[in-house]
C-alpha positions as CSV (number, residue, x, y, z in Angstrom):
1,M,92.5,145.8,128.0
2,D,91.2,143.0,125.8
3,I,92.8,139.5,125.4
4,F,94.7,140.5,122.4
5,D,96.4,143.4,124.3
6,Q,97.1,141.0,127.2
7,A,98.6,138.4,124.8
8,Q,100.9,141.2,123.3
9,E,101.9,142.3,126.7
10,L,102.8,138.8,127.9
11,E,104.8,138.3,124.7
12,R,106.7,141.6,125.3
13,L,107.5,140.6,128.8
14,E,108.7,137.0,127.9
15,R,110.9,138.6,125.2
16,E,112.4,141.1,127.7
17,A,113.1,138.2,130.2
18,A,114.7,136.1,127.6
19,L,116.9,138.9,126.5
20,S,118.0,139.6,129.9
21,R,118.8,136.1,130.7
22,A,120.9,136.1,127.6
23,R,122.7,139.2,128.4
24,N,123.3,137.9,132.0
25,A,124.6,134.5,130.9
26,S,126.8,136.3,128.3
27,A,128.3,138.7,131.1
28,Q,129.0,135.6,133.3
29,G,131.0,134.0,130.4
30,R,128.7,130.9,130.3
31,E,127.2,131.7,127.0
32,G,128.1,133.1,123.7
33,P,129.1,132.0,120.2
34,E,132.1,130.0,119.3
35,W,134.5,132.1,117.4
36,I,135.9,130.4,114.2
37,D,138.4,132.3,112.1
38,G,136.9,135.5,113.5
39,V,133.4,134.4,112.7
40,A,130.7,133.9,115.4
41,C,129.3,130.5,115.1
42,C,126.6,128.7,116.7
43,R,127.6,126.4,119.8
44,E,125.3,123.5,118.5
45,C,125.6,123.3,114.6
46,G,128.6,125.4,114.1
47,E,127.0,127.5,111.3
48,P,127.8,131.2,111.3
49,I,125.5,133.5,113.3
50,P,124.1,136.3,111.1
51,P,125.4,139.9,112.3
52,A,121.7,141.1,112.7
53,R,121.1,138.4,115.3
54,L,124.3,139.2,117.1
55,A,123.2,142.9,117.1
56,A,119.7,142.1,118.3
57,V,120.9,139.6,121.1
58,P,124.5,140.5,122.2
59,G,126.4,137.5,123.2
60,V,123.8,134.9,121.6
61,G,125.6,131.6,121.2
62,L,122.9,129.8,119.1
63,C,121.6,130.3,115.5
64,K,117.9,131.0,115.3
65,A,117.1,127.4,114.2
66,C,119.1,125.8,117.1
67,Q,117.5,128.3,119.6
68,E,113.9,127.6,118.3
69,E,114.8,123.7,118.7
70,M,116.0,124.2,122.3
71,E,113.0,126.1,123.2
72,G,110.7,123.5,121.7
73,G,109.4,125.6,118.9
74,S,109.3,125.1,115.1
């Protein structure tokens, strides 16, 4: 296993852990989108969360931009 394989495996494990944390938080009712007129919206900025994001990460409460900002990414 070379360094690229190791990096790819680490990324996969981190992604699975993040999804698991999101699902657990959602199941406990702590996380999740705000619902405005039947539309799932970001808890931070209030913008609608795209259906594809909701399908990929059920119970997600932040839009992609706010999630990246929270995680310190760009």
